[in-house]
BAFITI-953920 format. One line per field, with one value per atom (N, C-alpha, C): x, y, z; residue number from 1; atom name. Coordinates in steps of 0.02 Angstrom, whole numbers, plus 50000, padded with zeros to 5 digits. Layout:
% residues N
east <- X:...
north <- Y:...
up <- Z:...
k <- NUM:...
a <- CA:...
% end
This chain:
% residues 200
east <- 52614:52609:52692:52728:52784:52848:52818:52880:52882:52850:52817:52859:52852:52887:52958:52984:53057:53093:53055:53075:53098:53045:53057:53103:53134:53162:53240:53234:53320:53292:53269:53291:53326:53281:53316:53407:53406:53482:53521:53496:53552:53565:53499:53520:53560:53549:53595:53673:53664:53764:53788:53741:53785:53801:53749:53774:53845:53845:53898:53976:53937:53999:54038:54030:54044:54086:54061:54111:54154:54137:54196:54248:54221:54289:54348:54326:54385:54418:54418:54455:54522:54575:54648:54633:54686:54656:54699:54703:54716:54700:54706:54648:54623:54680:54669:54631:54590:54575:54494:54471:54431:54395:54340:54316:54265:54245:54252:54171:54140:54065:54076:54153:54147:54167:54181:54201:54131:54092:54024:54002:53996:53978:53986:54063:54090:54078:54062:54064:53972:53933:53876:53857:53909:53897:53909:53972:54012:53929:53894:53834:53799:53773:53734:53751:53831:53873:53843:53851:53814:53761:53699:53652:53648:53649:53639:53699:53753:53775:53767:53718:53712:53673:53624:53593:53631:53677:53709:53765:53812:53880:53881:53864:53866:53924:53959:54016:54067:54086:54109:54046:53999:53964:53997:53998:53990:54075:54125:54175:54199:54156:54158:54133:54075:54047:54078:54137:54165:54225:54232:54266:54243:54161:54129:54139:54192:54208:54275:54304:54371:54381:54469:54458:54489:54461:54456:54523:54551:54614:54613:54532:54539:54517:54558:54534:54467:54432:54358:54354:54342:54360:54272:54261:54200:54218:54143:54160:54099:54129:54078:54132:54069:54126:54101:54056:54050:54110:54163:54202:54261:54231:54262:54263:54189:54175:54223:54260:54285:54364:54364:54435:54499:54477:54561:54583:54529:54536:54564:54536:54554:54598:54630:54700:54753:54728:54778:54773:54731:54741:54766:54787:54829:54893:54926:54966:55005:54966:54943:54982:54935:54964:55032:55035:55119:55161:55161:55205:55224:55158:55155:55175:55149:55160:55101:55102:55033:55046:54976:54959:54931:54946:54929:54870:54833:54750:54761:54767:54734:54693:54639:54587:54612:54608:54613:54544:54556:54512:54448:54462:54408:54348:54372:54337:54272:54276:54249:54173:54167:54083:54053:53971:53915:53904:53876:53842:53784:53747:53695:53707:53792:53780:53812:53810:53821:53890:53914:53994:54040:54011:54049:54025:53976:53956:54002:53979:54021:54113:54127:54205:54202:54151:54155:54145:54114:54087:54128:54174:54245:54286:54302:54379:54353:54290:54269:54294:54273:54282:54351:54386:54456:54505:54502:54580:54614:54698:54722:54740:54705:54713:54748:54758:54803:54774:54785:54763:54830:54795:54856:54798:54831:54777:54836:54774:54795:54740:54791:54729:54676:54618:54573:54547:54581:54558:54578:54545:54558:54552:54605:54606:54632:54580:54597:54605:54654:54652:54665:54595:54602:54630:54659:54667:54592:54562:54500:54529:54550:54573:54570:54581:54575:54646:54657:54712:54712:54774:54750:54723:54741:54702:54713:54634:54616:54546:54526:54460:54418:54381:54314:54292:54268:54220:54153:54093:54035:54003:53966:53920:53932:53915:53948:53862:53839:53776:53779:53723:53750:53729:53771:53778:53786:53773:53814:53882:53891:53965:53989:54042:54037:54056:53980:53996:54034:54055:54116:54138:54169:54202:54266:54300:54369:54398:54425:54426:54468:54499:54553:54517:54440:54378:54400:54396:54397:54445:54499:54569:54588:54542:54548:54535:54464:54429:54475:54506:54562:54619:54646:54711:54672:54629:54590:54553:54571:54534:54486:54418:54356:54333:54373:54379:54426:54386:54461:54472:54567:54572:54590:54562:54584:54584:54588:54604:54541:54495:54434:54475:54457:54486:54427:54432:54368:54404:54358:54374:54314:54347:54295:54319:54317:54313:54318:54391:54428:54411:54381:54399:54418:54483:54508:54514:54554:54548:54481:54488:54436:54410:54348:54309:54322:54342:54365:54320
north <- 55014:54952:54924:54929:54913:54948:55029:55058:55045:55030:55020:54974:54894:54850:54855:54886:54919:54938:54997:55046:54996:54955:54900:54861:54844:54809:54834:54894:54931:54967:54976:54986:54945:54877:54810:54797:54811:54796:54829:54910:54960:54928:54914:54921:54837:54800:54744:54764:54791:54801:54857:54891:54935:54893:54829:54776:54756:54740:54677:54728:54769:54842:54855:54849:54861:54809:54766:54679:54672:54685:54668:54726:54784:54838:54817:54782:54773:54695:54696:54632:54678:54630:54648:54625:54685:54684:54633:54567:54531:54467:54460:54405:54339:54303:54258:54268:54316:54328:54336:54331:54326:54264:54231:54190:54178:54142:54155:54194:54175:54219:54264:54267:54361:54400:54384:54393:54423:54363:54388:54426:54446:54500:54551:54575:54633:54634:54594:54618:54647:54617:54633:54706:54727:54782:54844:54810:54874:54902:54850:54863:54885:54867:54925:54983:54987:55069:55094:55093:55111:55141:55084:55118:55158:55171:55240:55278:55268:55342:55380:55345:55370:55423:55431:55501:55548:55530:55610:55620:55559:55543:55520:55538:55499:55462:55526:55498:55437:55469:55388:55345:55340:55276:55236:55273:55253:55220:55276:55254:55177:55177:55100:55045:55055:55011:54974:55037:55007:54959:54960:54892:54829:54823:54759:54739:54769:54729:54729:54686:54687:54745:54782:54834:54805:54842:54805:54844:54893:54903:55001:55006:55068:55118:55155:55213:55252:55257:55277:55371:55382:55478:55490:55542:55558:55649:55678:55732:55761:55812:55830:55879:55938:55974:56004:55933:55940:55986:55977:55969:56038:56086:56151:56191:56177:56216:56210:56158:56153:56193:56225:56232:56225:56158:56123:56100:56111:56112:56173:56202:56278:56307:56280:56295:56264:56164:56146:56167:56207:56238:56301:56351:56390:56363:56318:56282:56257:56234:56184:56249:56297:56356:56381:56390:56431:56355:56315:56260:56232:56225:56197:56102:56102:56020:55973:55937:55882:55908:55909:55913:55870:55834:55780:55791:55786:55799:55777:55820:55786:55817:55805:55813:55814:55832:55840:55778:55744:55689:55730:55796:55813:55824:55841:55860:55818:55735:55692:55691:55712:55727:55754:55722:55732:55810:55860:55907:55947:55980:56005:56072:56104:56174:56143:56169:56180:56177:56212:56226:56156:56172:56098:56035:56028:55948:55945:55995:56012:55970:55982:55992:55930:55889:55818:55774:55796:55746:55756:55820:55807:55766:55770:55738:55671:55658:55563:55533:55581:55554:55528:55610:55624:55626:55618:55604:55545:55565:55532:55533:55559:55579:55618:55664:55711:55740:55813:55866:55896:55894:55938:55977:56036:56064:56052:56048:56022:56091:56136:56203:56229:56235:56256:56197:56126:56075:56059:56059:56031:55927:55912:55831:55799:55767:55734:55656:55612:55535:55526:55478:55459:55378:55338:55292:55247:55206:55171:55091:55109:55064:55073:55024:55044:55037:55084:55038:55007:54948:54925:54932:54991:55001:55098:55092:55167:55184:55221:55219:55288:55277:55324:55358:55406:55432:55438:55419:55435:55481:55458:55520:55527:55570:55584:55589:55536:55533:55559:55580:55641:55566:55558:55521:55433:55453:55367:55366:55420:55431:55416:55413:55413:55354:55335:55276:55294:55225:55238:55157:55156:55086:55084:55034:54997:54988:55041:55034:54969:54959:54890:54842:54812:54771:54780:54827:54829:54807:54827:54795:54714:54699:54624:54590:54608:54615:54605:54655:54673:54643:54600:54557:54483:54483:54426:54402:54461:54462:54474:54480:54502:54589:54631:54696:54710:54752:54728:54821:54848:54893:54930:55002:55040:55103:55157:55225:55260:55310:55335:55416:55446:55526:55558:55597:55669:55717:55753:55826:55868:55925:55988:56044:56081:56135:56212:56256:56284:56342:56403:56456:56507:56516:56607:56562:56599:56591:56577:56519:56506:56549:56554:56611:56594:56653:56654:56680
up <- 53945:53936:53964:53880:53862:53888:53902:53929:53980:54018:54114:54135:54082:54078:54091:54018:54014:54075:54076:54122:54206:54215:54262:54262:54182:54200:54190:54169:54158:54242:54285:54323:54382:54342:54433:54369:54320:54286:54316:54309:54366:54431:54470:54545:54550:54522:54509:54472:54429:54420:54465:54497:54566:54610:54631:54679:54659:54595:54588:54571:54548:54525:54612:54656:54717:54725:54721:54732:54692:54636:54578:54590:54629:54598:54701:54726:54756:54741:54704:54686:54649:54642:54618:54537:54494:54425:54397:54419:54382:54352:54288:54271:54299:54325:54382:54410:54435:54477:54481:54406:54395:54353:54393:54341:54256:54241:54176:54186:54260:54268:54293:54316:54335:54284:54231:54174:54120:54135:54091:54122:54221:54243:54201:54190:54172:54099:54056:54009:53998:54022:54032:54077:54115:54148:54122:54058:54027:53969:53969:53901:53957:54023:54057:54072:54085:54080:54018:53975:53896:53887:53909:53916:53955:54029:54079:54054:54004:54018:53945:53909:53817:53837:53886:53880:53889:53936:53985:53953:53941:53916:53833:53774:53739:53702:53692:53690:53715:53774:53811:53803:53799:53787:53728:53694:53643:53617:53629:53631:53683:53737:53755:53726:53674:53644:53602:53576:53515:53528:53606:53617:53606:53585:53599:53499:53490:53408:53394:53354:53345:53282:53301:53251:53186:53125:53072:53010:53075:53032:53003:52998:52985:53025:53057:53104:53099:53133:53130:53128:53071:53090:53125:53170:53203:53187:53150:53117:53192:53242:53288:53339:53344:53386:53449:53494:53552:53592:53597:53645:53621:53563:53573:53636:53664:53743:53758:53793:53839:53857:53923:53932:53920:53931:53932:53834:53817:53732:53724:53741:53715:53738:53800:53814:53774:53766:53706:53629:53625:53555:53535:53605:53602:53606:53627:53674:53566:53553:53486:53440:53416:53393:53401:53449:53484:53482:53496:53477:53425:53370:53328:53333:53381:53400:53416:53455:53479:53527:53576:53648:53670:53698:53771:53799:53797:53836:53928:53970:54042:54063:54123:54183:54219:54307:54361:54401:54441:54431:54483:54504:54500:54439:54390:54327:54320:54342:54327:54353:54401:54453:54420:54406:54382:54410:54365:54380:54364:54372:54340:54314:54335:54295:54221:54166:54120:54102:54098:54097:54123:54194:54221:54181:54178:54137:54085:54044:53968:53976:54024:54043:54064:54106:54107:54086:54012:53960:53918:53904:53855:53895:53947:53999:53994:54000:54006:53939:53869:53809:53786:53796:53771:53830:53893:53953:53915:53895:53877:53804:53762:53701:53687:53608:53604:53563:53561:53501:53455:53402:53361:53311:53251:53225:53161:53107:53035:53009:52981:52935:52983:52976:53004:53040:53043:53078:53147:53184:53264:53259:53274:53259:53326:53364:53450:53440:53445:53419:53505:53513:53594:53561:53607:53621:53652:53619:53691:53710:53742:53825:53863:53924:54017:54019:54081:54122:54172:54186:54254:54302:54322:54402:54391:54398:54392:54413:54477:54499:54444:54408:54381:54422:54465:54494:54445:54460:54404:54436:54511:54527:54607:54636:54708:54752:54763:54813:54882:54934:55002:55027:55106:55140:55113:55038:55032:55004:54984:54927:54875:54841:54765:54745:54686:54645:54577:54565:54515:54496:54445:54420:54422:54438:54450:54371:54334:54249:54246:54304:54283:54281:54292:54266:54204:54169:54095:54071:54094:54076:54068:54136:54133:54060:54049:53981:53922:53909:53881:53880:53914:53923:53900:53919:53888:53837:53781:53707:53691:53776:53768:53730:53745:53735:53689:53630:53559:53559:53570:53625:53528:53511:53456:53469:53414:53427:53373:53397:53361:53375:53307:53303:53304:53317:53319:53280:53237:53209:53210:53205:53202:53185:53154:53107:53165:53133:53204:53152:53198:53139:53178:53178:53246:53304:53361:53415:53445:53498:53535:53599:53596:53645:53712:53737:53820:53861
k <- 1:1:1:2:2:2:3:3:3:4:4:4:5:5:5:6:6:6:7:7:7:8:8:8:9:9:9:10:10:10:11:11:11:12:12:12:13:13:13:14:14:14:15:15:15:16:16:16:17:17:17:18:18:18:19:19:19:20:20:20:21:21:21:22:22:22:23:23:23:24:24:24:25:25:25:26:26:26:27:27:27:28:28:28:29:29:29:30:30:30:31:31:31:32:32:32:33:33:33:34:34:34:35:35:35:36:36:36:37:37:37:38:38:38:39:39:39:40:40:40:41:41:41:42:42:42:43:43:43:44:44:44:45:45:45:46:46:46:47:47:47:48:48:48:49:49:49:50:50:50:51:51:51:52:52:52:53:53:53:54:54:54:55:55:55:56:56:56:57:57:57:58:58:58:59:59:59:60:60:60:61:61:61:62:62:62:63:63:63:64:64:64:65:65:65:66:66:66:67:67:67:68:68:68:69:69:69:70:70:70:71:71:71:72:72:72:73:73:73:74:74:74:75:75:75:76:76:76:77:77:77:78:78:78:79:79:79:80:80:80:81:81:81:82:82:82:83:83:83:84:84:84:85:85:85:86:86:86:87:87:87:88:88:88:89:89:89:90:90:90:91:91:91:92:92:92:93:93:93:94:94:94:95:95:95:96:96:96:97:97:97:98:98:98:99:99:99:100:100:100:101:101:101:102:102:102:103:103:103:104:104:104:105:105:105:106:106:106:107:107:107:108:108:108:109:109:109:110:110:110:111:111:111:112:112:112:113:113:113:114:114:114:115:115:115:116:116:116:117:117:117:118:118:118:119:119:119:120:120:120:121:121:121:122:122:122:123:123:123:124:124:124:125:125:125:126:126:126:127:127:127:128:128:128:129:129:129:130:130:130:131:131:131:132:132:132:133:133:133:134:134:134:135:135:135:136:136:136:137:137:137:138:138:138:139:139:139:140:140:140:141:141:141:142:142:142:143:143:143:144:144:144:145:145:145:146:146:146:147:147:147:148:148:148:149:149:149:150:150:150:151:151:151:152:152:152:153:153:153:154:154:154:155:155:155:156:156:156:157:157:157:158:158:158:159:159:159:160:160:160:161:161:161:162:162:162:163:163:163:164:164:164:165:165:165:166:166:166:167:167:167:168:168:168:169:169:169:170:170:170:171:171:171:172:172:172:173:173:173:174:174:174:175:175:175:176:176:176:177:177:177:178:178:178:179:179:179:180:180:180:181:181:181:182:182:182:183:183:183:184:184:184:185:185:185:186:186:186:187:187:187:188:188:188:189:189:189:190:190:190:191:191:191:192:192:192:193:193:193:194:194:194:195:195:195:196:196:196:197:197:197:198:198:198:199:199:199:200:200:200
a <- N:CA:C:N:CA:C:N:CA:C:N:CA:C:N:CA:C:N:CA:C:N:CA:C:N:CA:C:N:CA:C:N:CA:C:N:CA:C:N:CA:C:N:CA:C:N:CA:C:N:CA:C:N:CA:C:N:CA:C:N:CA:C:N:CA:C:N:CA:C:N:CA:C:N:CA:C:N:CA:C:N:CA:C:N:CA:C:N:CA:C:N:CA:C:N:CA:C:N:CA:C:N:CA:C:N:CA:C:N:CA:C:N:CA:C:N:CA:C:N:CA:C:N:CA:C:N:CA:C:N:CA:C:N:CA:C:N:CA:C:N:CA:C:N:CA:C:N:CA:C:N:CA:C:N:CA:C:N:CA:C:N:CA:C:N:CA:C:N:CA:C:N:CA:C:N:CA:C:N:CA:C:N:CA:C:N:CA:C:N:CA:C:N:CA:C:N:CA:C:N:CA:C:N:CA:C:N:CA:C:N:CA:C:N:CA:C:N:CA:C:N:CA:C:N:CA:C:N:CA:C:N:CA:C:N:CA:C:N:CA:C:N:CA:C:N:CA:C:N:CA:C:N:CA:C:N:CA:C:N:CA:C:N:CA:C:N:CA:C:N:CA:C:N:CA:C:N:CA:C:N:CA:C:N:CA:C:N:CA:C:N:CA:C:N:CA:C:N:CA:C:N:CA:C:N:CA:C:N:CA:C:N:CA:C:N:CA:C:N:CA:C:N:CA:C:N:CA:C:N:CA:C:N:CA:C:N:CA:C:N:CA:C:N:CA:C:N:CA:C:N:CA:C:N:CA:C:N:CA:C:N:CA:C:N:CA:C:N:CA:C:N:CA:C:N:CA:C:N:CA:C:N:CA:C:N:CA:C:N:CA:C:N:CA:C:N:CA:C:N:CA:C:N:CA:C:N:CA:C:N:CA:C:N:CA:C:N:CA:C:N:CA:C:N:CA:C:N:CA:C:N:CA:C:N:CA:C:N:CA:C:N:CA:C:N:CA:C:N:CA:C:N:CA:C:N:CA:C:N:CA:C:N:CA:C:N:CA:C:N:CA:C:N:CA:C:N:CA:C:N:CA:C:N:CA:C:N:CA:C:N:CA:C:N:CA:C:N:CA:C:N:CA:C:N:CA:C:N:CA:C:N:CA:C:N:CA:C:N:CA:C:N:CA:C:N:CA:C:N:CA:C:N:CA:C:N:CA:C:N:CA:C:N:CA:C:N:CA:C:N:CA:C:N:CA:C:N:CA:C:N:CA:C:N:CA:C:N:CA:C:N:CA:C:N:CA:C:N:CA:C:N:CA:C:N:CA:C:N:CA:C:N:CA:C:N:CA:C:N:CA:C:N:CA:C:N:CA:C:N:CA:C:N:CA:C:N:CA:C:N:CA:C:N:CA:C:N:CA:C:N:CA:C:N:CA:C:N:CA:C:N:CA:C:N:CA:C:N:CA:C:N:CA:C:N:CA:C:N:CA:C:N:CA:C:N:CA:C:N:CA:C:N:CA:C:N:CA:C:N:CA:C:N:CA:C:N:CA:C:N:CA:C:N:CA:C:N:CA:C
% end
């Protein structure tokens, strides 16, 4: 019975969040355009997005969640090799080896649409978590530094629904919270061991 109640409340929260998201997405990304109530909505919407995204995209969900607590001055280092299957990461590793320099990571907008194809899904998962980051090699370690912050204006497509269109979030909403000190920007470091060239 508790599971049914929780599922019902969670479903209603998602529906309400999506309804409000469409309205908030239309506003200019300027702090003065948002009332205190609007900012609370965005703050709660961010938490709802974490809950929805975590089972599918756990890394970006965690990265967003870190915005809710202040930077203590120590950069968090996460050891995880989930990103080593990404084609963009494999190419960046090759470039880093050849140039012995840090490589900026970028994905096209088309990489962000959810897919049931495993390879496409993994590329999207890595793109969401690492876009805007930079990769370097140190010995047998692959190190990716990711700034946890939002741009003033950028639409992030999340899911495409037939006959309805693409549902996404205007990242400028979260930028507004950054500007008002409600979110706390920082940097995360992801590390994985690298042995030999990545598989083609």
